[in-house]
HTML snippet that shows the backbone in 3Dmol.js (N, CA, C, O; Angstrom):
<script src="https://3Dmol.org/build/3Dmol-min.js"></script>
<div id="view" style="width:600px;height:400px;position:relative"></div>
<script>
const pdb = `
ATOM      1  N   MET A   1     -25.476  36.329 -59.115  1.00  0.00           N
ATOM      2  CA  MET A   1     -25.176  36.453 -58.181  1.00  0.00           C
ATOM      3  C   MET A   1     -25.764  35.480 -57.130  1.00  0.00           C
ATOM      4  O   MET A   1     -26.861  34.922 -57.148  1.00  0.00           O
ATOM      5  N   GLU A   2     -24.738  35.408 -56.172  1.00  0.00           N
ATOM      6  CA  GLU A   2     -24.307  34.423 -55.176  1.00  0.00           C
ATOM      7  C   GLU A   2     -25.582  35.204 -54.292  1.00  0.00           C
ATOM      8  O   GLU A   2     -26.000  36.355 -54.420  1.00  0.00           O
ATOM      9  N   ILE A   3     -26.041  34.068 -53.311  1.00  0.00           N
ATOM     10  CA  ILE A   3     -26.528  34.100 -52.176  1.00  0.00           C
ATOM     11  C   ILE A   3     -26.188  33.674 -50.884  1.00  0.00           C
ATOM     12  O   ILE A   3     -26.552  32.557 -50.518  1.00  0.00           O
ATOM     13  N   ARG A   4     -25.256  34.725 -49.814  1.00  0.00           N
ATOM     14  CA  ARG A   4     -25.202  33.561 -48.615  1.00  0.00           C
ATOM     15  C   ARG A   4     -25.703  34.514 -47.020  1.00  0.00           C
ATOM     16  O   ARG A   4     -25.953  35.714 -46.913  1.00  0.00           O
ATOM     17  N   TYR A   5     -25.707  33.857 -46.374  1.00  0.00           N
ATOM     18  CA  TYR A   5     -27.071  33.811 -45.320  1.00  0.00           C
ATOM     19  C   TYR A   5     -25.963  33.433 -44.048  1.00  0.00           C
ATOM     20  O   TYR A   5     -25.095  32.572 -43.904  1.00  0.00           O
ATOM     21  N   SER A   6     -26.607  34.822 -43.026  1.00  0.00           N
ATOM     22  CA  SER A   6     -25.584  34.645 -41.722  1.00  0.00           C
ATOM     23  C   SER A   6     -26.511  33.285 -40.476  1.00  0.00           C
ATOM     24  O   SER A   6     -27.582  32.680 -40.535  1.00  0.00           O
ATOM     25  N   LYS A   7     -25.825  33.314 -39.881  1.00  0.00           N
ATOM     26  CA  LYS A   7     -26.184  31.939 -38.987  1.00  0.00           C
ATOM     27  C   LYS A   7     -27.260  32.355 -38.792  1.00  0.00           C
ATOM     28  O   LYS A   7     -28.039  31.651 -39.435  1.00  0.00           O
ATOM     29  N   SER A   8     -28.011  33.458 -38.023  1.00  0.00           N
ATOM     30  CA  SER A   8     -29.260  33.680 -37.648  1.00  0.00           C
ATOM     31  C   SER A   8     -30.159  33.571 -38.824  1.00  0.00           C
ATOM     32  O   SER A   8     -31.368  33.347 -38.885  1.00  0.00           O
ATOM     33  N   ALA A   9     -29.482  33.733 -39.521  1.00  0.00           N
ATOM     34  CA  ALA A   9     -30.702  34.235 -40.891  1.00  0.00           C
ATOM     35  C   ALA A   9     -31.157  32.496 -41.218  1.00  0.00           C
ATOM     36  O   ALA A   9     -32.293  32.037 -41.345  1.00  0.00           O
ATOM     37  N   GLN A  10     -30.136  31.944 -41.276  1.00  0.00           N
ATOM     38  CA  GLN A  10     -30.514  30.380 -42.106  1.00  0.00           C
ATOM     39  C   GLN A  10     -31.145  29.826 -40.846  1.00  0.00           C
ATOM     40  O   GLN A  10     -32.031  28.984 -40.992  1.00  0.00           O
ATOM     41  N   LYS A  11     -30.717  30.281 -39.364  1.00  0.00           N
ATOM     42  CA  LYS A  11     -31.673  29.552 -38.092  1.00  0.00           C
ATOM     43  C   LYS A  11     -33.383  29.877 -38.429  1.00  0.00           C
ATOM     44  O   LYS A  11     -34.360  29.132 -38.355  1.00  0.00           O
ATOM     45  N   ALA A  12     -33.270  31.156 -38.779  1.00  0.00           N
ATOM     46  CA  ALA A  12     -34.619  31.287 -38.694  1.00  0.00           C
ATOM     47  C   ALA A  12     -35.316  31.094 -39.777  1.00  0.00           C
ATOM     48  O   ALA A  12     -36.509  30.954 -39.507  1.00  0.00           O
ATOM     49  N   ILE A  13     -35.068  31.025 -40.929  1.00  0.00           N
ATOM     50  CA  ILE A  13     -35.787  30.037 -42.160  1.00  0.00           C
ATOM     51  C   ILE A  13     -36.324  29.039 -42.070  1.00  0.00           C
ATOM     52  O   ILE A  13     -37.451  28.561 -42.196  1.00  0.00           O
ATOM     53  N   GLU A  14     -34.615  28.554 -41.644  1.00  0.00           N
ATOM     54  CA  GLU A  14     -35.053  27.072 -41.387  1.00  0.00           C
ATOM     55  C   GLU A  14     -36.399  26.785 -39.905  1.00  0.00           C
ATOM     56  O   GLU A  14     -36.820  25.667 -39.610  1.00  0.00           O
ATOM     57  N   SER A  15     -36.621  27.461 -39.540  1.00  0.00           N
ATOM     58  CA  SER A  15     -37.516  27.718 -38.224  1.00  0.00           C
ATOM     59  C   SER A  15     -38.586  27.747 -38.697  1.00  0.00           C
ATOM     60  O   SER A  15     -39.447  27.595 -37.830  1.00  0.00           O
ATOM     61  N   TYR A  16     -39.066  27.900 -39.908  1.00  0.00           N
ATOM     62  CA  TYR A  16     -40.797  28.678 -40.070  1.00  0.00           C
ATOM     63  C   TYR A  16     -41.238  27.290 -40.737  1.00  0.00           C
ATOM     64  O   TYR A  16     -40.520  26.399 -41.190  1.00  0.00           O
ATOM     65  N   ASP A  17     -42.526  27.366 -40.667  1.00  0.00           N
ATOM     66  CA  ASP A  17     -42.871  26.100 -41.294  1.00  0.00           C
ATOM     67  C   ASP A  17     -43.029  26.213 -43.287  1.00  0.00           C
ATOM     68  O   ASP A  17     -42.777  27.251 -43.899  1.00  0.00           O
ATOM     69  N   ARG A  18     -43.573  24.652 -44.090  1.00  0.00           N
ATOM     70  CA  ARG A  18     -43.504  25.154 -44.933  1.00  0.00           C
ATOM     71  C   ARG A  18     -43.937  26.175 -46.176  1.00  0.00           C
ATOM     72  O   ARG A  18     -43.373  26.293 -47.264  1.00  0.00           O
ATOM     73  N   PRO A  19     -44.873  26.734 -45.781  1.00  0.00           N
ATOM     74  CA  PRO A  19     -45.257  28.040 -47.058  1.00  0.00           C
ATOM     75  C   PRO A  19     -44.492  29.547 -46.552  1.00  0.00           C
ATOM     76  O   PRO A  19     -44.244  30.437 -47.367  1.00  0.00           O
ATOM     77  N   THR A  20     -44.241  29.635 -45.398  1.00  0.00           N
ATOM     78  CA  THR A  20     -43.745  30.982 -44.945  1.00  0.00           C
ATOM     79  C   THR A  20     -42.166  30.519 -45.379  1.00  0.00           C
ATOM     80  O   THR A  20     -41.460  31.185 -46.137  1.00  0.00           O
ATOM     81  N   LYS A  21     -41.828  29.457 -44.850  1.00  0.00           N
ATOM     82  CA  LYS A  21     -40.376  29.515 -45.591  1.00  0.00           C
ATOM     83  C   LYS A  21     -40.292  29.782 -47.280  1.00  0.00           C
ATOM     84  O   LYS A  21     -39.457  30.390 -47.950  1.00  0.00           O
ATOM     85  N   GLN A  22     -41.415  29.124 -47.625  1.00  0.00           N
ATOM     86  CA  GLN A  22     -41.235  29.033 -49.798  1.00  0.00           C
ATOM     87  C   GLN A  22     -41.328  30.547 -49.749  1.00  0.00           C
ATOM     88  O   GLN A  22     -40.309  31.153 -50.082  1.00  0.00           O
ATOM     89  N   ARG A  23     -42.768  31.502 -49.258  1.00  0.00           N
ATOM     90  CA  ARG A  23     -42.834  32.844 -49.697  1.00  0.00           C
ATOM     91  C   ARG A  23     -41.760  33.754 -48.952  1.00  0.00           C
ATOM     92  O   ARG A  23     -41.885  34.869 -49.457  1.00  0.00           O
ATOM     93  N   VAL A  24     -40.788  33.790 -48.006  1.00  0.00           N
ATOM     94  CA  VAL A  24     -39.044  34.231 -47.690  1.00  0.00           C
ATOM     95  C   VAL A  24     -38.634  34.031 -48.590  1.00  0.00           C
ATOM     96  O   VAL A  24     -38.353  34.906 -49.409  1.00  0.00           O
ATOM     97  N   LYS A  25     -38.387  32.339 -48.816  1.00  0.00           N
ATOM     98  CA  LYS A  25     -37.020  32.404 -50.037  1.00  0.00           C
ATOM     99  C   LYS A  25     -37.655  33.039 -51.812  1.00  0.00           C
ATOM    100  O   LYS A  25     -36.975  33.338 -52.794  1.00  0.00           O
ATOM    101  N   ALA A  26     -38.881  33.054 -51.672  1.00  0.00           N
ATOM    102  CA  ALA A  26     -39.139  33.741 -53.299  1.00  0.00           C
ATOM    103  C   ALA A  26     -38.896  35.238 -53.078  1.00  0.00           C
ATOM    104  O   ALA A  26     -38.541  35.912 -54.045  1.00  0.00           O
ATOM    105  N   GLY A  27     -39.054  35.783 -51.926  1.00  0.00           N
ATOM    106  CA  GLY A  27     -39.077  37.380 -51.530  1.00  0.00           C
ATOM    107  C   GLY A  27     -37.281  37.510 -51.600  1.00  0.00           C
ATOM    108  O   GLY A  27     -36.696  38.588 -51.697  1.00  0.00           O
ATOM    109  N   ILE A  28     -36.884  36.721 -51.558  1.00  0.00           N
ATOM    110  CA  ILE A  28     -35.095  36.217 -51.406  1.00  0.00           C
ATOM    111  C   ILE A  28     -34.384  36.508 -52.992  1.00  0.00           C
ATOM    112  O   ILE A  28     -33.570  37.377 -53.305  1.00  0.00           O
ATOM    113  N   GLU A  29     -35.002  35.468 -53.819  1.00  0.00           N
ATOM    114  CA  GLU A  29     -34.848  35.080 -54.972  1.00  0.00           C
ATOM    115  C   GLU A  29     -35.815  36.390 -55.603  1.00  0.00           C
ATOM    116  O   GLU A  29     -36.323  35.908 -56.615  1.00  0.00           O
ATOM    117  N   GLY A  30     -36.211  37.572 -55.485  1.00  0.00           N
ATOM    118  CA  GLY A  30     -36.339  38.533 -56.176  1.00  0.00           C
ATOM    119  C   GLY A  30     -35.647  39.492 -55.988  1.00  0.00           C
ATOM    120  O   GLY A  30     -36.019  40.591 -56.398  1.00  0.00           O
ATOM    121  N   LEU A  31     -34.764  39.375 -55.492  1.00  0.00           N
ATOM    122  CA  LEU A  31     -33.672  40.748 -54.558  1.00  0.00           C
ATOM    123  C   LEU A  31     -32.975  40.532 -55.613  1.00  0.00           C
ATOM    124  O   LEU A  31     -32.681  41.535 -56.264  1.00  0.00           O
ATOM    125  N   THR A  32     -32.394  38.903 -56.220  1.00  0.00           N
ATOM    126  CA  THR A  32     -31.428  38.990 -57.327  1.00  0.00           C
ATOM    127  C   THR A  32     -31.653  39.401 -58.560  1.00  0.00           C
ATOM    128  O   THR A  32     -30.621  39.751 -59.133  1.00  0.00           O
ATOM    129  N   LYS A  33     -32.950  39.517 -59.389  1.00  0.00           N
ATOM    130  CA  LYS A  33     -33.034  40.285 -60.204  1.00  0.00           C
ATOM    131  C   LYS A  33     -32.788  41.917 -60.292  1.00  0.00           C
ATOM    132  O   LYS A  33     -32.472  42.631 -59.340  1.00  0.00           O
ATOM    133  N   LYS A  34     -33.030  42.384 -61.800  1.00  0.00           N
ATOM    134  CA  LYS A  34     -32.212  43.585 -61.930  1.00  0.00           C
ATOM    135  C   LYS A  34     -33.374  44.526 -62.227  1.00  0.00           C
ATOM    136  O   LYS A  34     -33.182  44.684 -63.433  1.00  0.00           O
ATOM    137  N   PRO A  35     -34.548  45.324 -61.912  1.00  0.00           N
ATOM    138  CA  PRO A  35     -34.291  45.930 -60.773  1.00  0.00           C
ATOM    139  C   PRO A  35     -35.152  45.054 -59.221  1.00  0.00           C
ATOM    140  O   PRO A  35     -36.316  44.658 -59.174  1.00  0.00           O
ATOM    141  N   PRO A  36     -34.286  44.989 -58.323  1.00  0.00           N
ATOM    142  CA  PRO A  36     -35.049  43.973 -57.475  1.00  0.00           C
ATOM    143  C   PRO A  36     -36.516  44.414 -57.146  1.00  0.00           C
ATOM    144  O   PRO A  36     -37.066  45.506 -57.289  1.00  0.00           O
ATOM    145  N   GLU A  37     -36.896  43.420 -56.741  1.00  0.00           N
ATOM    146  CA  GLU A  37     -38.923  43.006 -57.039  1.00  0.00           C
ATOM    147  C   GLU A  37     -38.876  42.891 -55.056  1.00  0.00           C
ATOM    148  O   GLU A  37     -38.022  42.336 -54.365  1.00  0.00           O
ATOM    149  N   GLY A  38     -39.928  43.522 -54.684  1.00  0.00           N
ATOM    150  CA  GLY A  38     -40.409  43.678 -53.494  1.00  0.00           C
ATOM    151  C   GLY A  38     -40.625  45.314 -52.846  1.00  0.00           C
ATOM    152  O   GLY A  38     -40.217  46.284 -53.485  1.00  0.00           O
ATOM    153  N   ASP A  39     -41.117  45.419 -51.894  1.00  0.00           N
ATOM    154  CA  ASP A  39     -41.445  46.201 -50.785  1.00  0.00           C
ATOM    155  C   ASP A  39     -39.435  46.676 -50.114  1.00  0.00           C
ATOM    156  O   ASP A  39     -38.789  45.954 -49.354  1.00  0.00           O
ATOM    157  N   ILE A  40     -39.203  47.311 -50.397  1.00  0.00           N
ATOM    158  CA  ILE A  40     -37.667  47.672 -50.182  1.00  0.00           C
ATOM    159  C   ILE A  40     -37.795  49.191 -49.618  1.00  0.00           C
ATOM    160  O   ILE A  40     -38.475  50.170 -49.924  1.00  0.00           O
ATOM    161  N   LYS A  41     -36.961  48.946 -48.798  1.00  0.00           N
ATOM    162  CA  LYS A  41     -36.628  50.235 -47.818  1.00  0.00           C
ATOM    163  C   LYS A  41     -35.256  50.125 -47.535  1.00  0.00           C
ATOM    164  O   LYS A  41     -34.842  48.995 -47.276  1.00  0.00           O
ATOM    165  N   ARG A  42     -34.134  51.459 -47.528  1.00  0.00           N
ATOM    166  CA  ARG A  42     -32.905  51.295 -46.936  1.00  0.00           C
ATOM    167  C   ARG A  42     -33.257  51.696 -45.390  1.00  0.00           C
ATOM    168  O   ARG A  42     -34.026  52.645 -45.234  1.00  0.00           O
ATOM    169  N   MET A  43     -32.877  51.207 -44.549  1.00  0.00           N
ATOM    170  CA  MET A  43     -32.755  51.083 -42.927  1.00  0.00           C
ATOM    171  C   MET A  43     -31.989  52.246 -42.632  1.00  0.00           C
ATOM    172  O   MET A  43     -30.822  52.298 -43.020  1.00  0.00           O
ATOM    173  N   GLN A  44     -32.470  53.130 -42.031  1.00  0.00           N
ATOM    174  CA  GLN A  44     -31.857  54.344 -41.032  1.00  0.00           C
ATOM    175  C   GLN A  44     -30.659  53.710 -40.251  1.00  0.00           C
ATOM    176  O   GLN A  44     -30.487  52.610 -39.727  1.00  0.00           O
ATOM    177  N   GLY A  45     -29.747  55.068 -40.408  1.00  0.00           N
ATOM    178  CA  GLY A  45     -29.046  54.219 -38.611  1.00  0.00           C
ATOM    179  C   GLY A  45     -27.676  53.626 -39.017  1.00  0.00           C
ATOM    180  O   GLY A  45     -26.690  53.465 -38.297  1.00  0.00           O
ATOM    181  N   TYR A  46     -27.872  53.260 -40.672  1.00  0.00           N
ATOM    182  CA  TYR A  46     -26.546  52.133 -40.815  1.00  0.00           C
ATOM    183  C   TYR A  46     -25.933  52.824 -42.282  1.00  0.00           C
ATOM    184  O   TYR A  46     -26.401  53.441 -43.239  1.00  0.00           O
ATOM    185  N   THR A  47     -24.642  52.340 -41.851  1.00  0.00           N
ATOM    186  CA  THR A  47     -23.329  53.080 -43.565  1.00  0.00           C
ATOM    187  C   THR A  47     -23.221  51.904 -43.806  1.00  0.00           C
ATOM    188  O   THR A  47     -22.434  51.963 -44.752  1.00  0.00           O
ATOM    189  N   ASP A  48     -23.501  50.477 -43.603  1.00  0.00           N
ATOM    190  CA  ASP A  48     -23.255  49.639 -44.728  1.00  0.00           C
ATOM    191  C   ASP A  48     -23.959  49.497 -45.581  1.00  0.00           C
ATOM    192  O   ASP A  48     -23.778  48.522 -46.311  1.00  0.00           O
ATOM    193  N   GLY A  49     -24.768  50.171 -45.776  1.00  0.00           N
ATOM    194  CA  GLY A  49     -25.497  50.235 -47.428  1.00  0.00           C
ATOM    195  C   GLY A  49     -27.406  48.771 -46.882  1.00  0.00           C
ATOM    196  O   GLY A  49     -28.158  48.095 -47.584  1.00  0.00           O
ATOM    197  N   ARG A  50     -27.323  48.968 -45.681  1.00  0.00           N
ATOM    198  CA  ARG A  50     -28.596  47.684 -45.488  1.00  0.00           C
ATOM    199  C   ARG A  50     -29.791  48.240 -45.648  1.00  0.00           C
ATOM    200  O   ARG A  50     -30.075  49.414 -45.411  1.00  0.00           O
ATOM    201  N   LEU A  51     -30.850  46.979 -46.253  1.00  0.00           N
ATOM    202  CA  LEU A  51     -32.016  47.594 -46.409  1.00  0.00           C
ATOM    203  C   LEU A  51     -32.851  46.099 -46.332  1.00  0.00           C
ATOM    204  O   LEU A  51     -32.425  44.944 -46.291  1.00  0.00           O
ATOM    205  N   ARG A  52     -34.082  46.597 -46.332  1.00  0.00           N
ATOM    206  CA  ARG A  52     -34.988  45.412 -45.474  1.00  0.00           C
ATOM    207  C   ARG A  52     -35.973  45.763 -46.938  1.00  0.00           C
ATOM    208  O   ARG A  52     -36.156  46.816 -47.548  1.00  0.00           O
ATOM    209  N   LEU A  53     -36.635  43.948 -47.220  1.00  0.00           N
ATOM    210  CA  LEU A  53     -37.738  43.608 -47.928  1.00  0.00           C
ATOM    211  C   LEU A  53     -38.390  43.211 -46.672  1.00  0.00           C
ATOM    212  O   LEU A  53     -37.972  42.560 -45.714  1.00  0.00           O
ATOM    213  N   ARG A  54     -39.676  43.846 -46.955  1.00  0.00           N
ATOM    214  CA  ARG A  54     -41.377  43.248 -46.316  1.00  0.00           C
ATOM    215  C   ARG A  54     -41.532  42.168 -47.181  1.00  0.00           C
ATOM    216  O   ARG A  54     -41.585  42.304 -48.403  1.00  0.00           O
ATOM    217  N   VAL A  55     -41.628  40.818 -46.447  1.00  0.00           N
ATOM    218  CA  VAL A  55     -42.967  39.653 -46.725  1.00  0.00           C
ATOM    219  C   VAL A  55     -43.501  39.368 -46.098  1.00  0.00           C
ATOM    220  O   VAL A  55     -43.025  38.618 -45.247  1.00  0.00           O
ATOM    221  N   GLY A  56     -44.834  39.727 -46.036  1.00  0.00           N
ATOM    222  CA  GLY A  56     -46.238  39.602 -45.173  1.00  0.00           C
ATOM    223  C   GLY A  56     -45.383  40.565 -43.863  1.00  0.00           C
ATOM    224  O   GLY A  56     -44.930  41.708 -43.809  1.00  0.00           O
ATOM    225  N   LYS A  57     -45.470  39.326 -42.840  1.00  0.00           N
ATOM    226  CA  LYS A  57     -44.931  40.177 -41.533  1.00  0.00           C
ATOM    227  C   LYS A  57     -43.783  39.955 -41.125  1.00  0.00           C
ATOM    228  O   LYS A  57     -43.485  40.190 -39.954  1.00  0.00           O
ATOM    229  N   TYR A  58     -42.974  39.497 -41.938  1.00  0.00           N
ATOM    230  CA  TYR A  58     -41.235  39.750 -41.945  1.00  0.00           C
ATOM    231  C   TYR A  58     -41.033  40.321 -42.696  1.00  0.00           C
ATOM    232  O   TYR A  58     -41.515  40.790 -43.727  1.00  0.00           O
ATOM    233  N   ARG A  59     -39.728  40.281 -41.799  1.00  0.00           N
ATOM    234  CA  ARG A  59     -38.327  41.527 -42.979  1.00  0.00           C
ATOM    235  C   ARG A  59     -37.311  41.046 -42.383  1.00  0.00           C
ATOM    236  O   ARG A  59     -36.918  40.824 -41.238  1.00  0.00           O
ATOM    237  N   ILE A  60     -36.768  40.869 -44.136  1.00  0.00           N
ATOM    238  CA  ILE A  60     -35.460  40.199 -44.854  1.00  0.00           C
ATOM    239  C   ILE A  60     -34.314  41.534 -44.417  1.00  0.00           C
ATOM    240  O   ILE A  60     -34.748  42.659 -44.669  1.00  0.00           O
ATOM    241  N   VAL A  61     -33.401  41.484 -44.010  1.00  0.00           N
ATOM    242  CA  VAL A  61     -32.416  42.674 -43.883  1.00  0.00           C
ATOM    243  C   VAL A  61     -31.456  42.131 -44.847  1.00  0.00           C
ATOM    244  O   VAL A  61     -31.185  40.956 -45.092  1.00  0.00           O
ATOM    245  N   TYR A  62     -31.092  42.986 -45.239  1.00  0.00           N
ATOM    246  CA  TYR A  62     -29.894  42.457 -46.575  1.00  0.00           C
ATOM    247  C   TYR A  62     -29.038  43.333 -46.939  1.00  0.00           C
ATOM    248  O   TYR A  62     -29.475  44.471 -46.766  1.00  0.00           O
ATOM    249  N   ARG A  63     -27.396  43.275 -47.620  1.00  0.00           N
ATOM    250  CA  ARG A  63     -26.789  44.048 -48.124  1.00  0.00           C
ATOM    251  C   ARG A  63     -26.539  43.711 -49.238  1.00  0.00           C
ATOM    252  O   ARG A  63     -26.663  42.504 -49.447  1.00  0.00           O
ATOM    253  N   TYR A  64     -26.225  44.330 -50.062  1.00  0.00           N
ATOM    254  CA  TYR A  64     -25.405  43.687 -51.535  1.00  0.00           C
ATOM    255  C   TYR A  64     -23.451  44.173 -51.139  1.00  0.00           C
ATOM    256  O   TYR A  64     -22.973  45.151 -50.564  1.00  0.00           O
ATOM    257  N   ASP A  65     -22.880  43.089 -51.707  1.00  0.00           N
ATOM    258  CA  ASP A  65     -21.513  43.088 -51.774  1.00  0.00           C
ATOM    259  C   ASP A  65     -21.070  42.751 -52.698  1.00  0.00           C
ATOM    260  O   ASP A  65     -21.814  42.198 -53.508  1.00  0.00           O
ATOM    261  N   LEU A  66     -19.329  42.964 -53.086  1.00  0.00           N
ATOM    262  CA  LEU A  66     -18.398  42.437 -54.139  1.00  0.00           C
ATOM    263  C   LEU A  66     -17.660  41.136 -53.043  1.00  0.00           C
ATOM    264  O   LEU A  66     -17.710  41.069 -51.815  1.00  0.00           O
ATOM    265  N   ASP A  67     -17.183  40.465 -53.755  1.00  0.00           N
ATOM    266  CA  ASP A  67     -16.213  39.401 -53.475  1.00  0.00           C
ATOM    267  C   ASP A  67     -15.396  39.509 -54.629  1.00  0.00           C
ATOM    268  O   ASP A  67     -15.817  39.002 -55.669  1.00  0.00           O
ATOM    269  N   GLY A  68     -14.643  39.903 -54.623  1.00  0.00           N
ATOM    270  CA  GLY A  68     -13.679  40.028 -56.148  1.00  0.00           C
ATOM    271  C   GLY A  68     -14.932  40.398 -57.483  1.00  0.00           C
ATOM    272  O   GLY A  68     -15.905  41.139 -57.624  1.00  0.00           O
ATOM    273  N   MET A  69     -14.266  39.483 -58.188  1.00  0.00           N
ATOM    274  CA  MET A  69     -15.814  40.214 -59.010  1.00  0.00           C
ATOM    275  C   MET A  69     -17.257  39.428 -59.342  1.00  0.00           C
ATOM    276  O   MET A  69     -17.853  39.353 -60.416  1.00  0.00           O
ATOM    277  N   ILE A  70     -17.635  38.818 -57.912  1.00  0.00           N
ATOM    278  CA  ILE A  70     -19.060  38.214 -58.207  1.00  0.00           C
ATOM    279  C   ILE A  70     -19.727  39.565 -57.126  1.00  0.00           C
ATOM    280  O   ILE A  70     -19.139  40.377 -56.411  1.00  0.00           O
ATOM    281  N   GLU A  71     -21.144  39.352 -57.399  1.00  0.00           N
ATOM    282  CA  GLU A  71     -22.088  40.266 -56.954  1.00  0.00           C
ATOM    283  C   GLU A  71     -22.354  39.613 -56.020  1.00  0.00           C
ATOM    284  O   GLU A  71     -22.473  38.458 -56.430  1.00  0.00           O
ATOM    285  N   VAL A  72     -22.600  39.676 -54.520  1.00  0.00           N
ATOM    286  CA  VAL A  72     -23.243  38.771 -53.620  1.00  0.00           C
ATOM    287  C   VAL A  72     -23.915  39.182 -52.681  1.00  0.00           C
ATOM    288  O   VAL A  72     -23.356  39.833 -51.799  1.00  0.00           O
ATOM    289  N   LEU A  73     -25.110  38.946 -52.628  1.00  0.00           N
ATOM    290  CA  LEU A  73     -26.081  39.531 -51.736  1.00  0.00           C
ATOM    291  C   LEU A  73     -26.418  38.669 -50.510  1.00  0.00           C
ATOM    292  O   LEU A  73     -27.026  37.599 -50.491  1.00  0.00           O
ATOM    293  N   LEU A  74     -25.865  39.404 -49.438  1.00  0.00           N
ATOM    294  CA  LEU A  74     -26.043  38.893 -48.299  1.00  0.00           C
ATOM    295  C   LEU A  74     -27.102  39.126 -47.065  1.00  0.00           C
ATOM    296  O   LEU A  74     -27.459  40.154 -46.491  1.00  0.00           O
ATOM    297  N   ILE A  75     -27.379  38.050 -46.932  1.00  0.00           N
ATOM    298  CA  ILE A  75     -29.053  37.887 -46.097  1.00  0.00           C
ATOM    299  C   ILE A  75     -28.581  38.216 -44.231  1.00  0.00           C
ATOM    300  O   ILE A  75     -28.121  37.318 -43.525  1.00  0.00           O
ATOM    301  N   ILE A  76     -28.760  39.272 -43.858  1.00  0.00           N
ATOM    302  CA  ILE A  76     -28.405  39.335 -42.696  1.00  0.00           C
ATOM    303  C   ILE A  76     -29.023  39.364 -42.034  1.00  0.00           C
ATOM    304  O   ILE A  76     -28.370  39.857 -41.115  1.00  0.00           O
ATOM    305  N   ASP A  77     -30.154  39.163 -41.606  1.00  0.00           N
ATOM    306  CA  ASP A  77     -31.382  38.440 -40.514  1.00  0.00           C
ATOM    307  C   ASP A  77     -32.607  38.849 -41.136  1.00  0.00           C
ATOM    308  O   ASP A  77     -32.894  39.520 -42.127  1.00  0.00           O
ATOM    309  N   VAL A  78     -33.521  37.961 -39.849  1.00  0.00           N
ATOM    310  CA  VAL A  78     -35.278  37.529 -41.194  1.00  0.00           C
ATOM    311  C   VAL A  78     -35.946  37.410 -39.902  1.00  0.00           C
ATOM    312  O   VAL A  78     -35.607  36.277 -39.562  1.00  0.00           O
ATOM    313  N   ASP A  79     -36.485  37.748 -39.221  1.00  0.00           N
ATOM    314  CA  ASP A  79     -37.563  38.236 -38.678  1.00  0.00           C
ATOM    315  C   ASP A  79     -38.980  38.682 -38.843  1.00  0.00           C
ATOM    316  O   ASP A  79     -39.336  39.479 -39.711  1.00  0.00           O
ATOM    317  N   SER A  80     -39.688  38.184 -38.052  1.00  0.00           N
ATOM    318  CA  SER A  80     -41.125  39.088 -37.675  1.00  0.00           C
ATOM    319  C   SER A  80     -40.680  40.736 -37.295  1.00  0.00           C
ATOM    320  O   SER A  80     -39.702  41.130 -36.661  1.00  0.00           O
ATOM    321  N   ARG A  81     -42.004  41.671 -38.061  1.00  0.00           N
ATOM    322  CA  ARG A  81     -41.880  43.054 -37.920  1.00  0.00           C
ATOM    323  C   ARG A  81     -41.773  43.263 -36.319  1.00  0.00           C
ATOM    324  O   ARG A  81     -41.403  44.417 -36.098  1.00  0.00           O
ATOM    325  N   GLY A  82     -41.921  42.721 -35.448  1.00  0.00           N
ATOM    326  CA  GLY A  82     -41.878  43.285 -34.302  1.00  0.00           C
ATOM    327  C   GLY A  82     -40.493  43.176 -33.387  1.00  0.00           C
ATOM    328  O   GLY A  82     -40.111  43.929 -32.490  1.00  0.00           O
ATOM    329  N   ASP A  83     -39.774  41.782 -34.015  1.00  0.00           N
ATOM    330  CA  ASP A  83     -38.837  42.012 -33.357  1.00  0.00           C
ATOM    331  C   ASP A  83     -37.425  41.980 -34.000  1.00  0.00           C
ATOM    332  O   ASP A  83     -36.388  41.926 -33.339  1.00  0.00           O
ATOM    333  N   ILE A  84     -37.492  42.021 -35.431  1.00  0.00           N
ATOM    334  CA  ILE A  84     -36.287  42.480 -36.182  1.00  0.00           C
ATOM    335  C   ILE A  84     -35.828  43.675 -35.898  1.00  0.00           C
ATOM    336  O   ILE A  84     -34.597  43.704 -35.911  1.00  0.00           O
ATOM    337  N   TYR A  85     -36.569  45.135 -35.530  1.00  0.00           N
ATOM    338  CA  TYR A  85     -36.114  46.070 -34.942  1.00  0.00           C
ATOM    339  C   TYR A  85     -35.405  46.251 -34.150  1.00  0.00           C
ATOM    340  O   TYR A  85     -34.483  47.066 -34.183  1.00  0.00           O
ATOM    341  N   LYS A  86     -35.797  45.253 -32.944  1.00  0.00           N
ATOM    342  CA  LYS A  86     -35.123  45.811 -31.061  1.00  0.00           C
ATOM    343  C   LYS A  86     -33.979  45.020 -31.426  1.00  0.00           C
ATOM    344  O   LYS A  86     -33.265  45.183 -30.437  1.00  0.00           O
ATOM    345  N   ARG A  87     -33.367  44.295 -32.181  1.00  0.00           N
ATOM    346  CA  ARG A  87     -31.897  43.767 -32.191  1.00  0.00           C
ATOM    347  C   ARG A  87     -31.211  44.866 -32.813  1.00  0.00           C
ATOM    348  O   ARG A  87     -30.156  45.119 -32.230  1.00  0.00           O
ATOM    349  N   ARG A  88     -31.445  45.574 -33.760  1.00  0.00           N
ATOM    350  CA  ARG A  88     -30.517  46.320 -34.320  1.00  0.00           C
ATOM    351  C   ARG A  88     -30.553  48.013 -33.893  1.00  0.00           C
ATOM    352  O   ARG A  88     -29.722  48.787 -34.369  1.00  0.00           O
TER     353      ARG A  88
END
`;
const viewer = $3Dmol.createViewer("view");
viewer.addModel(pdb, "pdb");
viewer.setStyle({}, {cartoon: {color: "spectrum"}});
viewer.zoomTo();
viewer.render();
</script>
């Protein structure tokens, strides 16, 4: 499975301190397993199959996609709990 990041998600992850960055990256790695690991919920109001993963006070918005025969995990956005839902 390939992991792709949006520009905003990549920028957010790079801005975190080292321990937070490691926790977020570990959460994303758990999403590549079958079945995915973590506190996952489907996001309401979206028809593209978006899900969210809770990692402490941070939320990772993502979805699974196919690129030909390759399964892709697309990380759409990463932010704190209070801010991520305001943009959506």
